[in-house]
C-alpha positions, 0 to 999 in steps of 0.5 A: 331821311336824307342822311340815310339815303346819302349813306345808301347811295354811297354804299351802292356807289362803293360796291359799283366801284369795287365790282368794276375794279374786280372786272379786269382780273376776272376778265384776264383769268377767264379770257385766256386759252389752253395749251395742249401739248402732245409729247412723243418718243419713238425709242424704247423705254429705259428701265433699270432694276436693282436688288433691294436689301434694306427696309424690304418690308416697305421697299420690296426686294427689287427697285424699278427705276423708270428713266424713260416711260413710253406709252402704247401710242409712243406718248412720253410720260413725266415730261415737263411742259411749261410756258416760260414766256408767261411770268407768275406773280406768286408761287404755287404748292406741290406735294411729293410723297415717299411711298414704297421707297419711291417718289410719287409722282416721279416728276412734278411742276411748281411755280415760283413768283420770286422772293416772298412768293417762292414755290412750296414743296410738301414732302410726305413720308408715308413709308413709316421708315427713315428717309433723308431728302437730298436735292441737287440744284445750282440756282437754289440751296441744296436741301439735305434733311433727315425725315424720320418715320414720325415726321410725316410732312416736311415743307420746303421752299424754292425761289429760283427757276430750275430743274431740281433732282430729288434723292434719298440718302438712305435709299440710293435708288430713289429718284424724282424731279421738281421743275421750278418754273417761272410760269404755268407748267404741267407734267405729261400723263401716261399718254404723253399729254399735258394741258395748261389752262388760262394762258394769256392770248398771243404768241407764247413759247412752249418748252418741254423738258425731260430728265433723260431726253433733254429740252425742246421749245416751240412758239404757238399762237394762243387764242382766248377761249380756245385750245391750241395744240402743239406736238413734240417728238423727243430724241436722244 
């Protein structure tokens, strides 16, 4: 009987210790705040149109390249908002599809945690035609791989933070961007808004990057359980 009671007591104690050890992680995750960035641009949208004469059954006859997408409230879409003052311990995963001979979404953000914890990019081919992924980067090795129609998914890893240009050698008008960031990040929606949750409390740096309009940074004070709003106005 004593042995049974002793075993039960030891089990309860072990569970209590395990629960206590788990508390700091849960508290850190739940005790963060939210950053809501509002990114605007007062200029005109920049759209380029090109005639298409290849794979028209999938690509159409005209390609629309939207380098600057502006909403009705002057909100800037496809801007990457990140918090470089916060460092991630592990990488995240993002999916980019090739659909209608376009990269969808046009811009994505993915986190890298360094060696053995790289950012993972899943490249899909929904067009059922030949594509050729070609990235342009400086910190990470370039990717230049054919993706035939039977190869529906390719997975690549990027270790170092940078903004990677994504193109297709088969369809020259295809353009996308992969923001590999050291900390949490998000891409603005059609209204120019991006939210980043679970940001540690305290003074943090917020960075906005856009493929055509460049980069801006601001410092904000993040409070646990609250939303900190910050506004940016991008210029040429």
